[in-house]
DSSP file (Angstrom, degrees, kcal/mol; ACC not computed):
  #  RESIDUE AA STRUCTURE BP1 BP2  ACC     N-H-->O    O-->H-N    N-H-->O    O-->H-N    TCO  KAPPA ALPHA  PHI   PSI    X-CA   Y-CA   Z-CA
    1    1 A M              0   0    0      0, 0.0    12,-0.1     0, 0.0    35,-0.0   0.000 360.0 360.0 360.0 127.9 -126.1  -88.9  127.4
    2    2 A P        -     0   0    0      0, 0.0     2,-0.3     0, 0.0    12,-0.2  -0.314 360.0-164.5 -60.8 150.4 -127.6  -89.2  123.9
    3    3 A T  B     -A   13   0A   0     10,-1.3    10,-3.7     3,-0.0     2,-0.5  -0.928  20.7-135.3-135.7 160.0 -125.2  -90.5  121.3
    4    4 A R        -     0   0    0     -2,-0.3     8,-0.1     8,-0.2     3,-0.1  -0.968   9.6-150.7-110.7 132.4 -124.8  -90.7  117.5
    5    5 A A  S    S+     0   0    0     -2,-0.5     2,-0.3     6,-0.3    -1,-0.1   0.872  91.0  21.1 -66.8 -35.1 -123.6  -94.0  116.1
    6    6 A H  S >  S-     0   0    0     -3,-0.1     3,-2.1     1,-0.0    -1,-0.2  -0.976  84.3-120.3-132.7 146.0 -122.0  -92.1  113.3
    7    7 A K  T 3  S+     0   0    0     -2,-0.3    -1,-0.0     1,-0.3    -2,-0.0   0.719 113.3  50.2 -62.6 -20.1 -121.1  -88.4  113.2
    8    8 A T  T 3  S+     0   0    0     -4,-0.0    -1,-0.3    -3,-0.0     2,-0.1   0.406  81.2 122.5 -97.2   2.2 -123.4  -87.8  110.2
    9    9 A D    <   -     0   0    0     -3,-2.1     0, 0.0     1,-0.1     0, 0.0  -0.392  55.0-149.0 -64.7 138.5 -126.5  -89.5  111.8
   10   10 A A  S    S+     0   0    0     -2,-0.1    89,-0.5    88,-0.1     2,-0.3   0.856  76.6  70.2 -73.5 -36.1 -129.5  -87.2  112.1
   11   11 A G  E     - B   0  98A   0     87,-0.1     2,-0.6    85,-0.1    -6,-0.3  -0.637  69.6-145.8 -93.2 140.4 -130.8  -89.0  115.2
   12   12 A L  E     - B   0  97A   0     85,-2.6    85,-2.7    -2,-0.3    -8,-0.2  -0.908  30.3-123.0 -97.0 120.6 -129.4  -88.9  118.7
   13   13 A D  E     -AB   3  96A   0    -10,-3.7   -10,-1.3    -2,-0.6     2,-0.3  -0.424  22.7-157.1 -68.6 134.5 -129.9  -92.3  120.3
   14   14 A L  E     - B   0  95A   0     81,-2.8    80,-2.8   -12,-0.2    81,-1.2  -0.877  11.9-150.5-110.1 146.8 -131.8  -92.2  123.6
   15   15 A Y  E     - B   0  93A   0     -2,-0.3     2,-0.3    78,-0.3    78,-0.2  -0.831  19.0-111.5-121.6 150.9 -131.4  -95.1  126.1
   16   16 A A        -     0   0    0     76,-2.5    75,-3.0    73,-0.3    18,-0.1  -0.600  50.2-108.0 -69.6 141.5 -133.4  -96.8  128.8
   17   17 A R    >   -     0   0    0     16,-0.3     3,-2.4    -2,-0.3    75,-0.1  -0.380  41.3 -84.2 -73.7 152.1 -131.9  -96.0  132.1
   18   18 A D  T 3  S+     0   0    0      1,-0.3    -1,-0.1    72,-0.2    73,-0.1  -0.297 118.9  19.4 -54.3 133.6 -129.9  -98.7  134.1
   19   19 A G  T 3  S+     0   0    0      1,-0.1     2,-1.2    -3,-0.1    -1,-0.3   0.382  91.2 117.0  85.0  -3.7 -132.3 -100.8  136.1
   20   20 A D    <   +     0   0    0     -3,-2.4     2,-0.4     2,-0.0    -1,-0.1  -0.568  40.0 160.1 -97.4  70.2 -135.3  -99.8  133.9
   21   21 A D        +     0   0    0     -2,-1.2     2,-0.3    68,-0.1    68,-0.2  -0.776  10.6 172.8 -97.8 134.9 -136.1 -103.2  132.6
   22   22 A W  E     -E   88   0B   0     66,-2.6    66,-3.2    -2,-0.4     2,-0.8  -1.000  31.9-139.6-142.5 138.5 -139.5 -104.0  131.1
   23   23 A M  E     -E   87   0B   0     -2,-0.3     2,-0.8    64,-0.2    64,-0.2  -0.888  26.7-153.6 -92.2 113.3 -141.1 -106.9  129.3
   24   24 A L  E     -E   86   0B   0     62,-3.2    62,-2.0    -2,-0.8     3,-0.1  -0.800   9.6-152.4 -96.6 108.1 -143.2 -105.1  126.6
   25   25 A A    >   -     0   0    0     -2,-0.8     3,-1.8    60,-0.2    55,-0.3  -0.370  31.9 -83.7 -77.7 155.9 -146.2 -107.4  125.7
   26   26 A P  T 3  S+     0   0    0      0, 0.0    55,-0.2     0, 0.0    -1,-0.1  -0.312 116.2  16.4 -57.5 139.1 -147.8 -107.2  122.2
   27   27 A G  T 3  S+     0   0    0     53,-2.7     2,-0.2     1,-0.3    54,-0.1   0.483 109.4 103.5  77.3   2.3 -150.5 -104.5  122.0
   28   28 A K    <   -     0   0    0     -3,-1.8    52,-2.7    52,-0.2     2,-0.3  -0.603  54.0-151.0-111.7 172.2 -149.1 -102.8  125.2
   29   29 A S  E     -F   79   0C   0     50,-0.2     2,-0.3    -2,-0.2    50,-0.2  -0.942   5.8-167.7-139.1 160.7 -147.0  -99.7  125.8
   30   30 A V  E     -F   78   0C   0     48,-1.9    48,-2.9    -2,-0.3     2,-0.4  -0.988  16.1-134.4-149.6 144.7 -144.6  -98.5  128.4
   31   31 A S  E     -F   77   0C   0     -2,-0.3     2,-0.5    46,-0.2    46,-0.3  -0.832  14.1-161.2-104.2 139.5 -143.0  -95.1  129.2
   32   32 A F  E     -F   76   0C   0     44,-3.1    44,-2.8    -2,-0.4     2,-0.9  -0.979  12.6-146.5-121.0 122.0 -139.3  -94.6  129.9
   33   33 A N  E     -F   75   0C   0     -2,-0.5   -16,-0.3    42,-0.2    42,-0.2  -0.797  14.5-167.1 -83.4 110.4 -138.0  -91.5  131.7
   34   34 A T        -     0   0    0     40,-2.5    -1,-0.2    -2,-0.9   -19,-0.1   0.693  26.3-132.0 -76.0 -18.2 -134.6  -91.2  130.0
   35   35 A G        +     0   0    0     39,-0.4     2,-0.5     1,-0.3    40,-0.1   0.533  62.9 134.8  77.3   4.4 -133.2  -88.7  132.5
   36   36 A V        -     0   0    0     38,-0.4    38,-2.7   -35,-0.0     2,-0.4  -0.764  35.0-171.5 -93.5 129.2 -132.1  -86.5  129.5
   37   37 A H        -     0   0    0     -2,-0.5     2,-0.3    36,-0.2    36,-0.1  -0.959   7.9-177.0-116.5 137.0 -132.8  -82.8  129.6
   38   38 A V        -     0   0    0     34,-0.5     2,-0.6    -2,-0.4    -2,-0.0  -0.916  26.5-140.9-131.5 158.6 -132.2  -80.7  126.5
   39   39 A E        -     0   0    0     -2,-0.3    32,-0.1    29,-0.1    29,-0.1  -0.886  24.3-160.9-119.1  97.2 -132.4  -77.0  125.6
   40   40 A I        -     0   0    0     -2,-0.6    29,-0.5    30,-0.4     4,-0.1  -0.640  21.7-117.6 -82.6 128.4 -133.8  -76.8  122.1
   41   41 A P    >   -     0   0    0      0, 0.0     3,-1.5     0, 0.0    27,-0.1  -0.263  35.5 -91.9 -65.0 151.1 -133.1  -73.5  120.3
   42   42 A Q  T 3  S+     0   0    0      1,-0.3     3,-0.1    25,-0.1    27,-0.0  -0.365 116.0  37.3 -58.1 139.1 -136.0  -71.3  119.3
   43   43 A G  T 3  S+     0   0    0      1,-0.4    59,-2.5    -3,-0.1     2,-0.3   0.462 106.4  86.8  92.1   2.7 -137.0  -72.1  115.7
   44   44 A Y  E <   -C  101   0A   0     -3,-1.5    24,-0.6    57,-0.3    -1,-0.4  -0.887  56.5-158.2-129.7 161.5 -136.4  -75.9  116.2
   45   45 A V  E     -CD 100  67A   0     55,-2.2    55,-2.5    -2,-0.3     2,-0.6  -0.982  17.8-130.6-135.3 148.1 -138.3  -78.9  117.5
   46   46 A G  E     -CD  99  66A   0     20,-2.9    20,-3.1    -2,-0.3     2,-0.5  -0.898  23.2-161.8 -97.8 123.0 -137.1  -82.2  118.8
   47   47 A M  E     -CD  98  65A   0     51,-3.2    51,-2.6    -2,-0.6     2,-0.6  -0.918  10.6-144.4-107.2 123.9 -138.9  -85.1  117.2
   48   48 A L  E     -CD  97  64A   0     16,-2.5    16,-1.1    -2,-0.5     2,-0.3  -0.779  28.1-176.1 -83.7 124.9 -138.8  -88.5  118.9
   49   49 A K  E     -CD  96  63A   0     47,-2.8    47,-2.0    -2,-0.6    14,-0.2  -0.927  27.6 -99.7-127.5 147.7 -138.6  -91.1  116.2
   50   50 A S        -     0   0    0     12,-0.5     2,-0.5    -2,-0.3    45,-0.2  -0.259  35.4-112.8 -61.7 146.1 -138.6  -94.9  116.3
   51   51 A K     >  -     0   0    0     43,-0.4     4,-2.3     9,-0.2     5,-0.2  -0.722  25.7-136.3 -74.8 128.6 -135.4  -96.9  116.1
   52   52 A S  H  > S+     0   0    0     -2,-0.5     4,-3.1     1,-0.2     5,-0.4   0.862 100.5  53.3 -61.8 -36.9 -135.5  -98.6  112.7
   53   53 A G  H  > S+     0   0    0      2,-0.2     4,-2.1     1,-0.2     5,-0.4   0.923 111.2  45.1 -63.9 -44.5 -134.2 -101.9  114.1
   54   54 A L  H  > S+     0   0    0      3,-0.2     6,-2.0     2,-0.2     4,-1.4   0.894 118.3  45.3 -64.5 -38.9 -136.9 -102.1  116.9
   55   55 A N  H  X S+     0   0    0     -4,-2.3     4,-1.7     4,-0.3    -2,-0.2   0.971 119.0  37.4 -69.5 -55.3 -139.6 -101.1  114.4
   56   56 A V  H  < S+     0   0    0     -4,-3.1    -3,-0.2     1,-0.2    -2,-0.2   0.909 126.5  35.2 -67.4 -43.8 -138.7 -103.4  111.5
   57   57 A K  H  < S+     0   0    0     -4,-2.1    -1,-0.2    -5,-0.4    -3,-0.2   0.804 136.6  14.0 -82.9 -30.0 -137.6 -106.4  113.6
   58   58 A H  H  < S-     0   0    0     -4,-1.4    24,-0.4    -5,-0.4    26,-0.3   0.476  92.3-116.0-130.0  -5.3 -140.1 -106.2  116.5
   59   59 A G     <  +     0   0    0     -4,-1.7    22,-3.4    -5,-0.4     2,-0.6   0.755  63.4 146.6  73.4  23.7 -142.9 -103.8  115.7
   60   60 A I  E     +G   80   0C   0     -6,-2.0     2,-0.3    20,-0.2    -1,-0.2  -0.850  21.6 174.2-100.7 123.4 -141.8 -101.4  118.5
   61   61 A V  E     -G   79   0C   0     18,-2.2    18,-2.5    -2,-0.6     2,-0.3  -0.847  17.0-171.4-128.6 160.2 -142.4  -97.7  117.8
   62   62 A S        +     0   0    0     -2,-0.3   -12,-0.5    16,-0.2     2,-0.3  -0.987   6.4 175.1-148.4 145.5 -142.1  -94.4  119.5
   63   63 A E  E     +D   49   0A   0     14,-0.5    14,-0.3    -2,-0.3     2,-0.3  -0.985  12.7 140.8-146.5 151.2 -143.2  -90.9  118.5
   64   64 A G  E     -D   48   0A   0    -16,-1.1   -16,-2.5    -2,-0.3     2,-0.4  -0.935  36.0-127.1 178.9 163.3 -143.2  -87.5  120.2
   65   65 A V  E     -D   47   0A   0     -2,-0.3     2,-0.6   -18,-0.2   -18,-0.2  -0.987  12.9-166.4-125.2 132.1 -142.6  -83.8  120.0
   66   66 A I  E     -D   46   0A   0    -20,-3.1   -20,-2.9    -2,-0.4     2,-0.1  -0.956  17.0-151.2-119.2 111.1 -140.4  -81.8  122.2
   67   67 A D  E >   -D   45   0A   0     -2,-0.6     3,-1.7   -22,-0.2   -27,-0.2  -0.426  26.7 -98.0 -78.7 152.8 -140.9  -78.0  121.9
   68   68 A C  T 3  S+     0   0    0    -24,-0.6    -1,-0.1     1,-0.2     3,-0.1  -0.413 112.5  42.4 -62.6 148.0 -138.2  -75.4  122.5
   69   69 A G  T 3  S+     0   0    0    -29,-0.5     2,-0.5     1,-0.3    -1,-0.2   0.071  84.9 112.6  97.8 -24.4 -138.6  -74.1  126.0
   70   70 A F    <   +     0   0    0     -3,-1.7   -30,-0.4     1,-0.1    -1,-0.3  -0.723  32.3 166.5 -82.1 124.2 -139.3  -77.6  127.5
   71   71 A T        +     0   0    0     -2,-0.5    -1,-0.1    -3,-0.1     3,-0.1   0.275  35.5 112.9-121.4   9.6 -136.4  -78.5  129.8
   72   72 A G  S    S-     0   0    0      1,-0.2   -34,-0.5   -35,-0.1     2,-0.2  -0.138  81.5 -70.1 -72.8 176.4 -137.9  -81.4  131.7
   73   73 A S        -     0   0    0    -36,-0.1     2,-0.4     1,-0.1   -36,-0.2  -0.462  52.9-113.3 -69.2 137.2 -136.6  -85.0  131.3
   74   74 A I        -     0   0    0    -38,-2.7   -40,-2.5    -2,-0.2     2,-0.5  -0.592  30.4-161.2 -74.2 125.3 -137.5  -86.6  128.0
   75   75 A V  E     -F   33   0C   0     -2,-0.4     2,-0.5   -42,-0.2   -42,-0.2  -0.942   1.4-157.9-110.1 128.6 -140.0  -89.5  128.4
   76   76 A V  E     -F   32   0C   0    -44,-2.8   -44,-3.1    -2,-0.5     2,-0.6  -0.914   1.2-156.8-107.8 126.9 -140.2  -92.0  125.6
   77   77 A K  E     -F   31   0C   0     -2,-0.5   -14,-0.5   -14,-0.3     2,-0.4  -0.921  10.6-159.3-104.3 120.9 -143.4  -94.1  125.2
   78   78 A L  E     -F   30   0C   0    -48,-2.9   -48,-1.9    -2,-0.6     2,-0.4  -0.825   2.0-160.5-101.1 137.9 -142.8  -97.3  123.4
   79   79 A Y  E     -FG  29  61C   0    -18,-2.5   -18,-2.2    -2,-0.4     2,-0.9  -0.961  10.8-144.0-117.1 132.4 -145.7  -99.2  121.7
   80   80 A N  E     + G   0  60C   0    -52,-2.7   -53,-2.7    -2,-0.4   -52,-0.2  -0.835  28.2 163.8 -99.4 102.0 -145.4 -102.9  120.8
   81   81 A H        +     0   0    0    -22,-3.4   -21,-0.2    -2,-0.9   -22,-0.2   0.316  50.8  98.9 -94.3   5.7 -147.3 -103.4  117.5
   82   82 A G  S    S-     0   0    0    -24,-0.4   -55,-0.3   -23,-0.3   -23,-0.1  -0.068  82.0-117.3 -81.6-173.3 -145.6 -106.8  117.1
   83   83 A T  S    S+     0   0    0    -57,-0.1     2,-0.3     2,-0.1   -24,-0.1   0.418  89.8  57.8-107.2  -2.7 -146.9 -110.3  117.9
   84   84 A E  S    S-     0   0    0    -26,-0.3    -2,-0.2   -59,-0.1     2,-0.1  -0.931  86.8-102.9-129.5 152.9 -144.3 -111.2  120.6
   85   85 A S        -     0   0    0     -2,-0.3     2,-0.4   -60,-0.1   -60,-0.2  -0.374  34.9-154.3 -66.5 151.9 -143.2 -109.8  123.9
   86   86 A Y  E     -E   24   0B   0    -62,-2.0   -62,-3.2    -2,-0.1     2,-0.6  -0.995   8.2-136.7-135.9 129.2 -139.9 -107.9  123.8
   87   87 A L  E     -E   23   0B   0     -2,-0.4     2,-0.5   -64,-0.2   -64,-0.2  -0.745  15.5-164.8 -88.5 121.6 -137.6 -107.3  126.8
   88   88 A I  E     -E   22   0B   0    -66,-3.2   -66,-2.6    -2,-0.6     2,-0.3  -0.929  11.2-166.2-104.8 126.1 -136.1 -103.8  127.1
   89   89 A R    >   -     0   0    0     -2,-0.5     3,-2.4   -68,-0.2   -73,-0.3  -0.799  33.2 -87.2-111.6 152.7 -133.2 -103.6  129.4
   90   90 A G  T 3  S+     0   0    0     -2,-0.3   -73,-0.2     1,-0.3   -72,-0.2  -0.331 117.5  31.8 -52.9 134.2 -131.5 -100.6  131.0
   91   91 A G  T 3  S+     0   0    0    -75,-3.0    -1,-0.3     1,-0.4     2,-0.2   0.234  88.9 129.3  96.7 -13.0 -128.8  -99.4  128.5
   92   92 A D    <   -     0   0    0     -3,-2.4   -76,-2.5   -75,-0.1     2,-0.4  -0.483  67.3-112.5 -73.2 144.6 -130.8 -100.4  125.4
   93   93 A K  E     +B   15   0A   0    -78,-0.2   -78,-0.3    -2,-0.2     3,-0.1  -0.656  43.1 169.0 -71.7 128.3 -131.4  -97.8  122.7
   94   94 A I  E     -     0   0A   0    -80,-2.8   -43,-0.4    -2,-0.4     2,-0.3   0.641  55.0 -13.6-120.0 -20.9 -135.1  -97.1  122.7
   95   95 A S  E     -B   14   0A   0    -81,-1.2   -81,-2.8   -45,-0.2     2,-0.4  -0.942  60.5-119.6-164.5 178.3 -135.7  -94.1  120.5
   96   96 A Q  E     -BC  13  49A   0    -47,-2.0   -47,-2.8    -2,-0.3     2,-0.6  -0.996  11.9-138.0-137.9 147.6 -133.9  -91.3  118.7
   97   97 A L  E     -BC  12  48A   0    -85,-2.7   -85,-2.6    -2,-0.4     2,-0.5  -0.898  19.1-171.5-104.0 122.1 -134.1  -87.5  119.0
   98   98 A V  E     -BC  11  47A   0    -51,-2.6   -51,-3.2    -2,-0.6     2,-0.5  -0.968  12.4-147.7-116.1 124.2 -134.0  -85.6  115.7
   99   99 A L  E     + C   0  46A   0    -89,-0.5   -53,-0.2    -2,-0.5    -2,-0.0  -0.789  23.5 177.3 -92.3 130.7 -133.7  -81.8  115.8
  100  100 A M  E     - C   0  45A   0    -55,-2.5   -55,-2.2    -2,-0.5     2,-0.2  -0.983  30.8-115.0-135.3 143.4 -135.5  -80.0  112.9
  101  101 A P  E     - C   0  44A   0      0, 0.0     2,-0.3     0, 0.0   -57,-0.3  -0.496  38.4-171.2 -71.8 148.3 -136.0  -76.4  112.0
  102  102 A I        -     0   0    0    -59,-2.5     2,-0.4    -2,-0.2     0, 0.0  -0.892  20.5-133.7-133.6 164.0 -139.7  -75.3  112.0
  103  103 A I        -     0   0    0     -2,-0.3   -60,-0.0     2,-0.0   -59,-0.0  -0.935  10.4-165.0-114.7 147.6 -141.8  -72.3  111.0
  104  104 A T        -     0   0    0     -2,-0.4     3,-0.1     3,-0.0    -2,-0.0  -0.608  16.2-175.3-130.9  71.8 -144.3  -70.8  113.4
  105  105 A P        -     0   0    0      0, 0.0     2,-0.2     0, 0.0    -2,-0.0  -0.254  35.1 -98.3 -67.4 155.5 -146.6  -68.6  111.3
  106  106 A E        -     0   0    0      1,-0.1     2,-0.3     2,-0.0    -2,-0.0  -0.527  41.8-125.6 -68.1 139.1 -149.3  -66.5  112.9
  107  107 A L        -     0   0    0     -2,-0.2     2,-0.4    -3,-0.1    -1,-0.1  -0.631  26.3-170.2 -89.7 148.6 -152.7  -68.2  112.5
  108  108 A Q        -     0   0    0     -2,-0.3     2,-0.4     2,-0.0    -2,-0.0  -0.999  22.3-125.1-140.8 133.8 -155.6  -66.4  111.0
  109  109 A V        +     0   0    0     -2,-0.4     2,-0.3     2,-0.0    -2,-0.0  -0.644  34.8 177.9 -77.0 130.4 -159.3  -67.4  110.8
  110  110 A V        -     0   0    0     -2,-0.4     3,-0.1     1,-0.1    -2,-0.0  -0.930  29.0-151.8-130.1 158.1 -160.6  -67.5  107.3
  111  111 A Y  S    S+     0   0    0     -2,-0.3     2,-0.3     1,-0.3    -1,-0.1   0.475  83.1  30.1-107.8  -5.7 -164.0  -68.4  105.9
  112  112 A K        -     0   0    0      0, 0.0     2,-0.3     0, 0.0    -1,-0.3  -0.976  68.9-146.3-153.0 140.0 -162.9  -69.6  102.5
  113  113 A L        -     0   0    0     -2,-0.3     3,-0.1    -3,-0.1     2,-0.0  -0.743  34.2 -94.4-104.2 155.2 -159.8  -71.2  101.2
  114  114 A E        -     0   0    0     -2,-0.3     2,-0.2     1,-0.1     5,-0.1  -0.362  47.9-103.2 -61.8 144.1 -158.2  -70.8   97.8
  115  115 A A        -     0   0    0      3,-0.0     2,-0.3     2,-0.0    -1,-0.1  -0.491  44.9-174.5 -68.7 138.8 -159.2  -73.4   95.2
  116  116 A T        -     0   0    0     -2,-0.2     4,-0.1     1,-0.1    -3,-0.0  -0.868  38.9-108.9-130.2 165.7 -156.5  -76.1   94.6
  117  117 A E  S    S+     0   0    0     -2,-0.3    -1,-0.1     1,-0.2    -2,-0.0   0.893 120.4  39.1 -60.5 -40.4 -156.2  -79.0   92.3
  118  118 A R  S >  S+     0   0    0      1,-0.2     3,-1.7     2,-0.1    -1,-0.2   0.872  84.0 169.4 -80.0 -38.8 -156.6  -81.5   95.1
  119  119 A G  T 3   -     0   0    0      1,-0.2    -1,-0.2    -5,-0.1    -2,-0.1  -0.391  68.7 -23.0  62.9-134.0 -159.3  -79.6   97.0
  120  120 A E  T 3  S+     0   0    0     -2,-0.1    -1,-0.2    -4,-0.1     2,-0.1   0.328  93.7 133.6 -94.9   6.2 -161.0  -81.7   99.8
  121  121 A D    <   -     0   0    0     -3,-1.7     3,-0.1     1,-0.1     5,-0.0  -0.389  39.4-167.7 -61.2 131.5 -160.1  -85.1   98.3
  122  122 A G    >   -     0   0    0      1,-0.3     3,-2.0    -2,-0.1     4,-0.2   0.099  35.4 -10.5-104.1-148.9 -158.7  -87.2  101.1
  123  123 A F  T 3  S+     0   0    0      1,-0.3    -1,-0.3     2,-0.1     0, 0.0  -0.203 128.2   8.1 -54.8 131.5 -156.9  -90.4  101.7
  124  124 A G  T >  S+     0   0    0      3,-0.1     3,-1.4    -3,-0.1    -1,-0.3   0.479  88.4 124.0  79.7   2.7 -156.6  -92.6   98.7
  125  125 A S  T <   +     0   0    0     -3,-2.0    -2,-0.1     1,-0.3     3,-0.1   0.725  68.1  57.0 -71.3 -19.5 -158.0  -90.0   96.3
  126  126 A S  T 3  S-     0   0    0      1,-0.3    -1,-0.3    -4,-0.2     2,-0.1   0.409 111.4-117.0 -93.2   4.9 -154.9  -90.1   94.1
  127  127 A G    <         0   0    0     -3,-1.4    -1,-0.3     1,-0.2    -3,-0.1  -0.322 360.0 360.0  91.9-176.0 -155.3  -93.8   93.4
  128  128 A R              0   0    0     -3,-0.1    -1,-0.2    -2,-0.1    -3,-0.0   0.425 360.0 360.0 -89.9 360.0 -153.0  -96.7   94.1
């Protein structure tokens, strides 16, 4: 069952299942089937977000999107961007689920966009 460490936390902690132990080597990834099924209301999305402790201390991250209507088990893929192997044991917190409202506008093909101050300037265009 997902949990909140504090009642005001945005994220619901997701856990590795008991017996699901993995040594996650640097530069590698592993997927964990959490066994958690959710029913996300229409107009919302579930975002899988990294646990800050795993990210800051060990370079282990996770990302994902869970659309409303999906009722299968949540699978979390962890990536080790750190320099050392990290042991994940069953019962460890591995990611968090954040529910967020979304908009789903109708898409329309256009052949020209309105002019904006930024225009097509990309990454780094606003300076350091």
